[in-house]
LOLUMKOL-511828 format. One record per residue: residue number from 1; residue in one letter; x, y, z of N, C-alpha, C in turn. Coordinates in steps of 0.2 Angstrom, whole numbers. Each point is the difference from the previous one (the first is absolute). Layout:
// residues N
 pos code   n_X   n_Y   n_Z  ca_X  ca_Y  ca_Z   c_X   c_Y   c_Z
 NUM    A     X     Y     Z     X     Y     Z     X     Y     Z
...
END
This chain:
// residues 445
 pos code   n_X   n_Y   n_Z  ca_X  ca_Y  ca_Z   c_X   c_Y   c_Z
   1    M     4    -5     0    -2     6     1     3     6    -1
   2    E    -1     3    -8     4     8     2    -2     5     4
   3    P     4     1     4     1     6     4    -6     6    -2
   4    Q    -4     5     5    -6     4    -3     4     7     3
   5    E    -1     4    -4     0     8     5    -4     1     0
   6    S    -5     4     6    -5     5    -1     1     9    -4
   7    R     6     0     0     0     7    -3     4    -2    -4
   8    D    -1     4    -5     9     2    -4     6     2     0
   9    A     2    -2     3     8     4     2     5    -6    -1
  10    P     6     5    -2     7    -3    -2     2    -2     7
  11    D     3    -9     0     2    -2     7     9     6     0
  12    G     2     0     7     5     5     1     2    -5     8
  13    T     9     4     0     1    -4     6     2     7     5
  14    D    -4     5    -1     0     4     3    -6     3     6
  15    A     2     2     6    -4     2     4    -5     6    -3
  16    H    -8    -1     1    -2     4    -1    -2     6     4
  17    P     0     8    -2     2     5     2    -6     0     5
  18    E    -4     1    -1    -6    -2     5    -1    -2     6
  19    F     3    -5     1    -1    -8     4     4     3     6
  20    M     0     0     6     1    -1     4     0    -6     6
  21    C    -5    -3     0    -2    -5     4    -7    -6    -1
  22    A     3    -4     1    -6    -7    -2    -3    -4     7
  23    S    -5    -1     2     0    -6     4    -8    -3    -3
  24    F     2    -8     4    -8    -1    -2    -2    -2     8
  25    N    -9     0    -1    -3     1     9     0    -8     3
  26    Q    -3    -3     4     2    -4     3    -2    -5     0
  27    D    -7    -3    -6     1    -4    -5     1    -2    -6
  28    T     3     7    -2     2     1   -10    -5    -1    -6
  29    T    -2     4     5    -7     3    -4    -1     4    -3
  30    S     5     4     1    -1    10    -1    10     1     0
  31    L     1     3    -4     6     3     0     0    10     1
  32    S     4     1     5     0     7     1     9    -1    -5
  33    V    -3    10    -3     6     1    -2     2     8    -1
  34    G     4     2     6     2     6     2     5     3    -7
  35    T    -3     8    -1     5     1    -6     1     9     1
  36    K     2     4    -4     3     5     0    -7     6     1
  37    T    -5    -2    -4    -6     6     2    -5    -4     6
  38    G     1    -6     3    -5    -3     5     1    -8    -2
  39    Y    -6    -4     1     0    -6     2    -5    -3    -5
  40    R     0    -8    -1    -4    -3    -4    -2    -6     1
  41    L    -7    -1     1    -2    -7     3    -4    -5    -6
  42    F     3    -7    -2    -2    -2    -3    -3    -7     2
  43    S    -5    -4    -5    -2    -6     3     3    -4    -4
  44    V     5    -6     4     2    -5    -2    -4    -6    -2
  45    T    -8     0     2    -2    -8    -2    -1    -3    -5
  46    A     0     3    -6     1    -2    -7     8     0    -4
  47    V     1    -4    -4     6     1    -4     1     3    -5
  48    D    -7     0    -4     2     4    -5    -4     6    -1
  49    K    -1     4     4    -2     7     3     4     2     8
  50    L     1     6    -1     3     3     6    -4     7     0
  51    D    -4     0     6    -3     4     0    -2     6     6
  52    C     2     7    -1     2     5     4    -5     1     4
  53    I     0    -2     5    -5     0     4    -1     8     5
  54    H     4     4    -2     3     8     4     7     3    -3
  55    E    -2     5     2     7     6    -2    -1     4     6
  56    G     6     3     2     0     4     5     4     6     0
  57    D    -1     5     3     4     6    -2     6     2     5
  58    C     7    -2    -3     3     2     8     5    -2    -2
  59    P     6     7    -2     6    -1    -4     6    -4     4
  60    D     2    -5    -2     5    -4     1     2    -6     6
  61    V    -6    -4    -1    -3    -3     3     5    -7     2
  62    Y     3     1     5     5    -8     1    -1    -6     6
  63    I    -7     0     1    -3    -5     4    -6    -1    -2
  64    V    -4    -4    -1    -8     1    -1    -1    -8     2
  65    E    -4    -2     7    -2    -6     1    -9     1    -1
  66    R    -4    -6    -1    -6     1    -1    -2    -8     5
  67    L    -4     2     5    -1    -7     3    -6    -2    -3
  68    F     1    -5    -3    -5    -6    -3    -2     2    -6
  69    S    -7     1    -1    -5     3    -6    -3     4     2
  70    S     2     3     6    -5     7     5     2     5    -5
  71    S    -2     7     2     2     7    -2     5     2     5
  72    L     1    -2     3     6    -1     4     7     1    -2
  73    V     3     6    -2     7     0     1     4     5    -1
  74    V     8    -1     6     3     3     0     6     4    -4
  75    V    -1     3     1     8     4    -5     4     6     2
  76    V     7    -1     0     3     6     1     6     2    -6
  77    S     0     6     2     4     3    -6     8     4     2
  78    V     1     0    -5     8     3    -1     1     7     4
  79    S    -5     3    -3     0     6     5    -4     0     3
  80    L    -1    -3     5    -2    -1     8     3    -7     1
  81    P     6    -1     0     2    -8     2    -2    -2     9
  82    R    -2     5     4    -1     0     7    -9    -3     1
  83    R    -3     2    -5    -7     0     0    -4    -7    -4
  84    M    -4    -3     7    -3    -4    -6    -9     2     0
  85    N    -2    -2    -5    -4     3    -2    -7    -6    -3
  86    V    -5    -1     3    -5    -5     2    -5     3    -5
  87    Y    -3    -4    -5    -5     4    -6    -5    -6    -1
  88    H    -6     3     2    -8    -5    -5     2     2    -7
  89    F     3    -5    -3     2     5    -8    -7     0    -4
  90    K    -8    -7     2    -4     1    -4    -2     9     0
  91    K    -2     3     6    -2     3     2     5     8     0
  92    G     5    -1    -2     5     3    -2     2     6     8
  93    T    -1    -3     5     0     1     7     6    -1     5
  94    E     2     5     4     8    -1     6    -4    -5     5
  95    I     2    -6     0    -4    -2     9     4     3     4
  96    C     8    -1    -1     3     4     7     8     1    -2
  97    N     6     2     1     5     3    -2     5    -3     7
  98    Y     5    -1     0     4     0     7     8     3    -4
  99    S     4     2     5     5     3    -1     6    -4     4
 100    Y     5    -2    -1     6    -4     2     7     6     2
 101    S     2    -2     5     8     3     0     6     0    -7
 102    N    -2    -6    -2     5    -2    -6    -4    -1    -6
 103    S     4     0    -4    -4    -3    -7    -3    -8     1
 104    I    -5    -1    -4    -4    -6     1     4    -5    -7
 105    L     1    -6     2     4    -3    -3    -4    -4    -2
 106    S    -7    -3     2    -3    -6    -4    -7     0     7
 107    V    -4    -2    -5    -8    -2     5    -1    -6    -1
 108    R    -5    -3     3     0    -8    -1    -9     0     6
 109    L    -5    -4    -3    -8     0     2    -1    -7     0
 110    N    -7     1     5    -2    -7    -1    -6     3     4
 111    R    -5    -3     0    -6     1     2     2     2     9
 112    Q     2    -3     3     1     4     7     5     4     0
 113    R     3     1    -1     9     4     0     2     3    -7
 114    L     2     8     3     5     4    -6     4     1     6
 115    V     7    -3    -8     8     0     6     3     7    -6
 116    V     4     1     3     3     7    -5     7     0     5
 117    C     4    -1    -7     8    -1     0     5     6    -1
 118    L     4     3     6     5     5     0     6    -5     0
 119    E     7     6    -2     5    -5     2     2    -2     3
 120    E    -3     1     8     4    -1     8    -8    -3     2
 121    S    -4     2    -1    -6    -1     4    -7    -2    -2
 122    V    -5    -4     1    -6    -2    -2    -5     1     1
 123    Y    -7     2    -1    -5     2     3    -6    -5    -3
 124    I    -4    -3     6    -5    -3     0    -7     2     0
 125    H    -3     1    -5    -7     4     3    -6    -4    -2
 126    N    -7     0     5    -5    -6    -3    -3     6    -6
 127    I     0    -5    -3    -6     2    -7    -6     2     1
 128    K    -3    -3     6    -6     2     2    -2     7     1
 129    D     3     4     2     1     8     1     6     3     0
 130    M     8    -2    -1     5     0    -2     3     3     5
 131    K    -1    -2     6     3     2     7     5    -3     0
 132    L     6     4     2     7    -3    -1     2    -4     9
 133    L    -1    -8    -1     0    -4     3     6    -2     7
 134    K     5    -1    -6     8     1     2     7     3    -5
 135    T     3     3     3     8     2    -4     5    -3     4
 136    L     0    -5    -7    10    -2     1     5     4    -2
 137    L     3     0     7     5     9    -3     6    -7     1
 138    N     6     6    -5     5    -1     1     3    -9    -3
 139    T    -5    -2    -5     4    -5    -3     5     0    -4
 140    P     3    -4     1     6    -4    -6    -2     6    -7
 141    A     6     3    -3    -1     5    -7    -1    -4    -4
 142    N    -8     2    -3    -5    -3    -7     1     5    -4
 143    P     8     2    -4    -2     4    -6    -7     0    -5
 144    T    -1    -7    -1    -4     0    -4    -7    -2    -1
 145    G    -2     1     8    -6    -1     4    -5    -7    -2
 146    L     8    -6     1    -3    -7    -1    -4    -2     5
 147    C    -4    -2    -2    -7    -3     6    -6    -5    -4
 148    A    -1    -5     5    -8    -3    -5    -6     0     6
 149    L    -7     2    -1    -3    -3     4    -6    -5    -4
 150    S    -1    -7     6    -4    -3    -3    -7     2     0
 151    V    -2    -3    -8    -6    -1    -2    -6     0     6
 152    N     2    -7     3    -5     0     5    -1     4     5
 153    H    -6     2     2    -1     5     4     1    -1     7
 154    S    -3    -7    -1     2    -5     8     4    -1     4
 155    N     7     1    -5     4     1     3     7     6     0
 156    S    -2     2    -5     3     8    -1     7    -1     1
 157    H     3    -6    -2     7     0     1     6     5    -5
 158    L     3     3     4     3     5    -2     9    -2    -1
 159    A     2    -1    -8     9     0     2     2     7    -1
 160    Y     7     0     4     4     7    -4     7    -4     3
 161    P     5     5    -3     8    -3     2     1     0     6
 162    G     4    -3     3     2     0     7     7     2     1
 163    S     3     0    -7     9     3     2     0     4    -6
 164    A     5     3     1    -1     3    -7     8     0    -4
 165    T     0    -6     4    10    -1    -2    -2   -10    -3
 166    I    -4    -2     3    -1    -6     0    -8    -4    -4
 167    G    -2    -5    -2    -7    -1    -3    -2    -4     6
 168    E    -2     4     3    -4     0     8    -9     2    -2
 169    V    -4    -4     3    -7     2    -1    -3     3     5
 170    T    -3     4     3    -4    -1     5    -8     2     0
 171    V    -2    -9     2    -7     2    -3    -5     0     8
 172    Y    -5     6    -2    -3     3     5    -8    -2    -2
 173    D    -2     0     6    -9    -2     0    -4     8     2
 174    A    -3     2    -8    -1     8     0    -8    -2     3
 175    N    -4    -3     0    -2    -2     5    -2    -1    11
 176    N     6    -2     0     1     2     8     6     4    -1
 177    L     3     2    -4     3     4     1     9    -2     4
 178    S     2    -6    -2     3    -3     5     7    -3    -7
 179    T     5    -2     0     4    -4     0    -2    -8    -3
 180    L     0     1    -3    -1   -11    -1     8    -2     0
 181    T     4     0    -4     5    -3    -1     7     4    -2
 182    L     6    -2    -1     5     1    -4     3    -5    -5
 183    I     0     3    -6     2    -7    -5     8     3    -2
 184    Q     5    -5     1     7     0    -4     1     0    -6
 185    A    -5     4    -5    -1    -3    -8     6     0    -6
 186    H     3     4     2     6     0    -3     6     5     2
 187    D     6    -2    -4     6     2     3     1     7    -2
 188    S    -3     0    -6     1    10    -4    -9     2     4
 189    P     2     8     0    -6     4     0    -6    -4    -4
 190    L    -5     2     4    -8    -2    -5    -1     5    -7
 191    A    -2    -2    -5    -3     4    -6    -9    -3     0
 192    A     0    -4     2    -7     0    -2    -3    -6     6
 193    L   -10     2     1     0    -5     3    -9     0    -3
 194    A    -3    -7     3    -8     0    -2    -1    -5     3
 195    F    -7    -1     4    -4    -4     4    -5    -3    -9
 196    N    -3    -9     3    -3     0    -5    -7     1     6
 197    A    -6    -2    -4    -6     3     1    -3     0     7
 198    S     3    -6     1    -3    -2    10     4     3     3
 199    G     8     4     0     4     3     3     4    -7     4
 200    T     0    -5    -3     2    -6     3     6    -2    -3
 201    K     2     4    -5     6    -2    -4     3     7    -2
 202    L     6     0     3     6     9    -4     5    -7    -5
 203    A    -1     7    -4     8    -2    -5     3     5     3
 204    S     4     1    -3     7     5     0     6    -2    -3
 205    A     1     6    -3     8    -1    -3     6     8     3
 206    S     6     0    -1     3     3     0     7     3    -5
 207    E     1     7     2     3     3    -6     4    -4    -4
 208    K     2    -6     1     3    -3    -5    -5    -5    -6
 209    G    -6     0     1    -2    -2    -4    -3    -6    -4
 210    T     6    -3     4     2    -9    -3    -4    -4     4
 211    V    -2    -1     7    -4    -3     4    -7     3     3
 212    I    -4    -3    -1    -8     0     2    -2    -4     5
 213    R    -1     2     4    -2    -7    11    -9     4    -3
 214    V    -3    -5     3    -5    -2     1    -1    -4     8
 215    F    -3     6     5     0    -3     8    -7     0     1
 216    S    -2    -2     7    -6    -3     3    -1     7     5
 217    V    -6     2     0    -3     4     5    -4    -2     3
 218    P     1     3     8     4     2     2     7    -5     4
 219    E     0    -5    -1     5    -5     1     6     5     0
 220    G     1     1    -9     7     1    -2     4    -5    -4
 221    Q    -3    -6     0     3    -6    -3     2     1    -7
 222    R     5     0    -2     1    -3    -7    -3    -5    -5
 223    L    -4     2    -6    -3    -4    -2     2    -3    -6
 224    F     3     7    -5     3    -2    -7     5     5    -1
 225    E     3    -3    -6     6     5     1     2    -2    -9
 226    F     1     6    -2    -1     1    -7     5     3    -4
 227    R     5    -3    -5     4     3     0    -2     5    -8
 228    R     1     6     0    -2     4    -6     2     1    -6
 229    G     9    -3     2     7     1    -3     6     1     3
 230    M     6     0    -4     6     0     2     6     3    -2
 231    K    -4     3    -7     8     5    -3     0     6     1
 232    R    -6     2     2     0     8     3    -4     2     6
 233    Y     0     5     2    -4     3     6    -5     3    -2
 234    V    -8    -1     2    -4     6    -5    -4     2     6
 235    S    -2     6    -3    -3     2     4    -9    -3     1
 236    I    -4    -2     4    -6    -3     0    -6     8     3
 237    S    -4    -3    -5    -4     7     1    -7     0     3
 238    S    -1    -9    -2    -8     0     3     2    -6     1
 239    L    -3    -4     4    -3    -9     2    -9     1     2
 240    S    -1    -7    -4    -6     1    -1    -4    -7     2
 241    F    -4    -2     6    -3    -7    -4    -7     0    -3
 242    S    -2    -5     0    -5    -2    -5    -5    -1     8
 243    A    -8     0    -4    -5     1     5     0    -8     5
 244    D     1    -5    -1     2    -5     3     8    -2     3
 245    A     3     6    -2     6    -2     1     5    -7     0
 246    Q    -2    -1    -6     5    -4    -3     4     0    -4
 247    F    -1     7    -3     8     2    -4     3     8     3
 248    L     3     0     0     5     7    -1     2     5    -6
 249    C     0     3    -2     3     4    -5     6     5     3
 250    A     3     2    -2     5     3     1     2     6    -6
 251    S    -1     5    -2     3     6    -3     7     1     2
 252    S     5     4    -4     7     5     1     1     3    -4
 253    N     6     5    -2     2     3    -6     2    -2    -5
 254    T    -2    -8    -1     3    -3    -3    -7    -2    -5
 255    E     1    -3    -5    -2    -3    -7    -4    -5     4
 256    T     0    -3     4    -2    -7     3    -8     0     5
 257    I    -3    -2     1    -5     0     5    -2    -8     0
 258    H     3    -1     7     0    -7     3    -5    -2     3
 259    I    -4    -6    -3    -5    -4     7     2    -4     2
 260    F     1    -1     7    -1    -9     2    -5     0     2
 261    K     1    -7     2    -4    -5     1    -2    -2     7
 262    L    -5     0     7     4     0     4    -4    -8     4
 263    E     3    -4    -2    -3    -8     0     7    -3     5
 264    Q    -3    -2     6     2    -5     4     5    -7    -3
 265    H     7     0     2     1    -8    -6    -2    -6     4
 266    S     0    -4     0    -3    -6     0     7    -3     4
 267    P     2    -4     7     7     0     1     1    -8    -4
 268    N    -6    -3     0    -3    -8    -5     1     1    -9
 269    R     1     5    -2    -2     4    -5     4    -8    -5
 270    D     7     3     1     4    -4    -2     1    -6    -1
 271    Q    -1    -1     9     0   -10    -3    -7    -2    -2
 272    Q    -5     3    -1    -6    -2    -5     0     1    -9
 273    S     5     4    -1     2    -1    -6     8    -1    -2
 274    P     3    -6    -1     7    -1     0     3     2    -7
 275    T     0     6    -2     2     3    -7     7     3     2
 276    W     3     0    -7     7    -1     1     3    11     1
 277    S    -5     2     0    -2     9     3     0    -3     7
 278    A    -5    -4     4     1     0     6     4    -3     3
 279    Y     3    -4    -2     7    -3     2     6     6     0
 280    M    -1     3    -3     5     5    -1    -2     8     7
 281    G    -5    -2     0    -2     5     5     2    -2     7
 282    K    -1    -8     1     2    -1     5     7     0     2
 283    M     6     0    -9     5     1     1     3     7     4
 284    F    -4     5    -3     3     6     0    -2     0     8
 285    T    -7    -1     0    -1     2     9     6    -3     5
 286    A     0    -6     1     9    -3     3     4     5     0
 287    A     1     1    -6     7     3     0     0     8     2
 288    S    -7     3     1     1     8     2     1     0     7
 289    T     1    -7     1     0     1     8    10     2     3
 290    Y     3    -2    -6     7     1     0     2     8    -2
 291    L    -4     2    -2     1     5    -2     1     7     1
 292    P     2     6     1     0     7     1   -10     0     2
 293    S    -1     6     5    -6    -1     0    -4     4    -6
 294    Q     1     4    -1    -2     4    -6    -1    -3    -7
 295    V     6    -4     1     0    -5    -7    -7    -4     2
 296    S    -1    -2     5    -4    -7     2    -7     3    -2
 297    D     0     6     5    -7     6    -2    -3    -2    -5
 298    M     6     3    -5    -5     1    -7    -1    -5    -3
 299    M     3    -8     1    -3    -6    -3    -7    -1     3
 300    H    -1     3     6    -8    -2     1    -4     7     1
 301    Q     2     2    -6    -6     8     0    -2    -3    -6
 302    D    -8     2    -1    -2    -1    -6     0     6    -6
 303    R    -2    -3    -6     1     7    -5    -7     0    -3
 304    A     0     5    -4    -6     3    -2    -6    -5    -2
 305    F    -4    -2     1    -7    -3    -4    -1     0    -8
 306    A    -1     9    -1    -2     3    -5     5     9    -1
 307    T    -1     1    -5     5     5     0    -4     7    -7
 308    V     1     5     0    -1     4    -4     6     6    -2
 309    R     0    -1    -6     4     3    -6     0     9     0
 310    L     0     4     2     0     6    -2     3     3    -5
 311    N    -2     4    -4     2     4    -5     6     8     2
 312    M    -1    -2     5     2     7     3     6    -3     5
 313    F     6     6     3     4    -2     4     1     6     3
 314    G     1    -1    10    -2     6     3    -4     3     1
 315    L    -5    -1     0    -6     5     0    -5    -4     6
 316    K     0     5     4    -3    -4     8    -8     0    -3
 317    N    -1    -6     1    -5    -2    -1    -3    -5     8
 318    I   -10     0     0    -2    -4     5    -2    -6    -3
 319    S     0    -6     3    -5    -6    -2    -4    -3     4
 320    A    -7    -4    -2    -5    -2     4    -3    -7    -1
 321    L    -2    -4     1    -1    -7    -3    -8     1     3
 322    A    -6     0    -5    -6    -2     1    -5    -5    -5
 323    T    -5     1     4    -4    -3    -7    -5     3    -4
 324    I     0    -1    -5    -2     7    -4    -4    -5    -6
 325    Q    -9    -1     0    -4    -3    -4     4    -8    -1
 326    K    -1    -1     8    -1    -8     5     7    -3    -4
 327    L     7     3    -4     5    -1    -1     5     3     5
 328    P     8    -3     3     3     2     2     5     6    -4
 329    R    -1     7     2     5     4    -3     8     2     3
 330    L     2     4    -3     8     5     3    -4     6    -4
 331    L     1     5     5    -1     7     0     6     3    -1
 332    V     3     4    -3     6     4     0    -2     6    -1
 333    A     1     6     5    -1     6    -3     7     4    -1
 334    S     2     4    -4     9     1    -1    -1     9    -2
 335    S     4     2     4     0     7     0     3     3   -10
 336    D    -3    -6    -5     1     2    -6    -6     3    -1
 337    G    -3     1     3    -8     2     3    -6    -7    -3
 338    S     4    -6    -1    -5    -4    -2    -2    -7     5
 339    L    -7    -2     0    -2    -6     4     1    -7    -6
 340    Y     5    -4     2    -2    -7    -2     0    -6     2
 341    I    -5    -4    -2    -5    -6     1     2    -7    -4
 342    Y     3    -4     5     3    -4    -2    -5    -9     2
 343    N     0    -5    -3    -3    -5     0     6    -5     5
 344    V    -2    -1     6     3    -5     4    -2    -8     0
 345    D     5    -5    -5    -2    -7     2     0    -4     8
 346    P    -4     1     2     2    -1     9     2    -9    -1
 347    Q    -1    -3    -4     3    -7    -1     6    -1     0
 348    D     2     1    -6     8     1    -2     6     3     0
 349    G    -7     8     0     6     7     0     2    -1    -6
 350    G     9     3     2     2     2    -8     0     7     0
 351    E     1     3    -7     1     6    -1   -10     1    -1
 352    C     0     6     4    -6     4     0    -1     1    -9
 353    V    -6     4    -2    -2     2    -5    -6     4     0
 354    L     3     6    -4    -1     8     0    -8    -1    -5
 355    I    -5     1     4    -7     1    -5    -2     8     1
 356    Q     2     4     4    -2     7     2     3     5     1
 357    K     0     4    -4     5     6     1    -5     7     2
 358    H    -1     3     4    -3     7    -1     3     6     3
 359    R    -1     6    -3     4     6     0    -4     2     7
 360    L     4     5     5    -2     1     4    -3    10    -1
 361    F     5     0    -3     0     8    -2    -3     0    -8
 362    D    -5     3    -2    -2     1    -8     4     2    -2
 363    S     3    -2    -6     4     2    -4    -3     6    -3
 364    S    -5     2    -3    -1     7    -4     1     5     7
 365    G     0    -1     6     4     5     4    -9     1     2
 366    E    -4    -1    -2    -9     0     2    -2    -3     8
 367    E    -4     2     4     0    -3     6    -7    -2    -2
 368    A     1    -9     1    -4    -4     0    -7     2     4
 369    E    -4    -2     0    -8     0     0    -2    -5     7
 370    P     1     1     5     0    -3     7    -8    -3     0
 371    K     2    -7     2    -5    -4    -2    -3    -4     6
 372    E    -6    -3     2    -2    -3     6     3    -7    -2
 373    E     0    -3     8     2    -6    -1    -4    -4    -3
 374    E     2    -7    -2    -7    -4    -3     5    -9     4
 375    N    -4    -2     1    -1    -7    -3    -3    -4    -2
 376    P     6    -2    -8    -4    -4    -5    -3    -7     3
 377    E    -2    -2    -3    -6    -7     0     6    -5    -1
 378    D     5     1    -6     7    -4    -1     3     0     6
 379    V     2     4     4     5     3     4     0    -7     9
 380    S     4    -2     1     0    -3     4    -3     3     8
 381    P    -3    -4     3    -4     5     5     6     1     7
 382    Q    -2     6     1     5     2     5    -5     0     7
 383    P     4     2     4    -1     0     9    -5     5    -2
 384    A    -5    -1     3    -7     5     1     5     9     2
 385    S     0     6    -5     3     6     1    -3     3     5
 386    Q     3     2     8    -2     3     4     1     7     1
 387    S    -2     4    -1     0     8     2     5     0     6
 388    Y     3     7    -1     3     2     9    -4     0     3
 389    A    -7     1     0    -5    -3     6     0    -4     2
 390    A    -1    -5    -2    -1    -6     1     4    -5     3
 391    T     8     2    -5     6    -4     2     1     3     8
 392    V    -1     5    -1     1     4    10    -4    -2     5
 393    A    -7    -1    -2    -5    -2     5     0    -7     4
 394    L     5    -1     2     0    -4     4     1    -1     5
 395    A    -2    -5     4    -3    -4     7     8     3     3
 396    S     1     6     4     7     0     2    -3     6     9
 397    T     5     1     0     0     4     5    -5     8    -1
 398    P    -5     0     3    -4     8    -3     4     7    -1
 399    P    -3     2    -4     6     7     1    -1     5     2
 400    S     3     3     5     0     4     4    -2     8     0
 401    S    -5     5     3    -1     4    -3     2     7     1
 402    T     5    -3     2     5     7     1     1     2    -5
 403    T     5     7     0     7     3    -5     6    -3    -1
 404    L     5     0    -6     4    -3     2     3     7     3
 405    T     7     0     3     2     5     1     7     0    -4
 406    G     5     7    -2     5    -1    -6     5    -4     3
 407    Y     4    -1    -6     6    -2     2     9     4     0
 408    S     2     0     3     5     4     1     6    -2    -6
 409    E     6     3     0     4    -3    -7     5    -4     3
 410    E     1     0     7     2    -6     2    -3    -6     1
 411    G    -6    -2    -1    -5    -3    -2    -2    -2    -5
 412    G     2     4    -4     1    -1    -8    -7     3    -5
 413    A    -2    -2     2    -9     1    -4    -4     7     2
 414    Q    -1     3    -3    -4     8     1    -8    -1    -3
 415    R    -3    -2     1    -7    -1    -5    -3     4    -2
 416    G    -3     0    -6    -7     7    -1    -5    -6     4
 417    E    -6     5    -2    -5     0     5    -1    -8     0
 418    V    -5    -4     5     2    -8     0    -7    -2    -5
 419    I    -1    -3    -1    -8    -3    -3    -4     1     6
 420    P    -5     2     1    -5     1     7    -2    -8     0
 421    E    -1    -1     8    -3    -5    -1    -9     0    -1
 422    H     0    -8    -2    -5    -1    -6    -4    -6     1
 423    E    -7    -5     1    -2    -4     0     3    -3    -4
 424    F     2    -6     1     4    -5    -4    -5    -3    -6
 425    A    -1     0    -5    -4    -7    -5    -2    -4     5
 426    E    -7    -3    -1    -2    -6     2     0    -5    -5
 427    G     0     2    -4     2    -3    -7     4     1    -5
 428    P     0    -5    -8     3     4    -2    -2     5    -5
 429    V     6     6     0    -4     6    -4     5     3    -6
 430    C    -3     2    -4     6     0    -6     0     8     1
 431    L     8     2    -1     2     8     0    -3     3    -3
 432    D    -5    -2    -6    -2     5    -4    -8     2     2
 433    D    -1    -3     5    -8     1     5     2     6     1
 434    E    -7     3     1     1     7     3     3     1     7
 435    D     0    -5     6     0    -1     6     4    -3     1
 436    E     6    -2    -3     6    -3     2     4     2     6
 437    F     4    -4     2     3     1     4     8     2    -4
 438    P     5     3     4    -3     4     7    -2     8    -4
 439    P    -3     3     4    -1     6    -3     7     5    -2
 440    F    -3     6    -4     6     4    -2     0     7     3
 441    G     8     2    -2    -1     7     3     5     3    -3
 442    N    -1     7     1     6     3    -2     7    -2     5
 443    Q     5    -3    -3     6    -1     5     5     5     1
 444    S     3     2     4     6     5     1     6    -6     3
 445    N     8     5     0     2    -3     4     0     5     7
END
């Protein structure tokens, strides 16, 4: 099957001049793109079309994160790098804003928590009312804002570097506001972290980028170890599990994206199939006990189950595994201004096939008409899309009726007007309803 392109545009290996950042939402049904002039939200529930469902005006957006398929979107711009704005994009209304003592490097959110990461501090907000619950000060230097928050709001596991010099991971319980465990993941500083959907597995990569490891959470036990390559060090730009946690993809600044299969090898497998390869495997395993530890580790590391060869090198990209129209796909959003969609063979792996390329920017320079999100009948059923109101209306401690006080520079956050306390939704509520939660008002620092 020949790959198709959604708009006529020449292939190129240069970064698109309008591109600033990109992120997939928590269930990989939406792509958010920050641009020089604002941000764009796309629906990625079909292969043959990429619907732009919203365009926001805000210059130089370098962080944009959407909460599942709700209308809540978080935006940070270069002009105000210390300020986080939370919008209801369908109404074009600001929900609230918060300012911090230093530049915001990353934002992560699920249905229970919103986490803001600065270089040497982490702020944990209750997403119901945006109240600041915890400030983790004097964290190890984290110049890239590396952190991961589990999508599963019942545990809200948070991972961030525990050291600036080695690959130590701090796993924190953002619900109960306590440290769970410290994981000695790598010898070199961390470069990438990702949880699986349930928050029970954590993938990590170091700045060397040659080895990717998967640990159990909260135990911190090493479950899998994969070797991405041996010849060169690379910069891992993203790690992402499939929804069922059977696969893990890793993208970097090279032309290759690797997909690893998380499968436990039976200790009796070689005895059940006495082939020549099984015999040689036994020989290598026995020999590894007499070799240096580094060589022995390499012999026990699994290689990629499937790969993708991009037609570019050195450009930043993020990748994610998704099920679209009932088939497994690999999505790659590249700084060249394109979204690439590949078929993945879950049985045999191998080289993935490019089936579609979408341009994220109109080649003519004209703004695309934003479209309403839709779920075509031929698209595989997605989990019920819950609005912000429905997702935060959880059975937990009732909100207090008090107003939040401001936070000093030492504390890190200086809020705008907090969302007024309001009755929580008793059932599913769509954000485009007239009486959606939360109420809105003019916000200011």
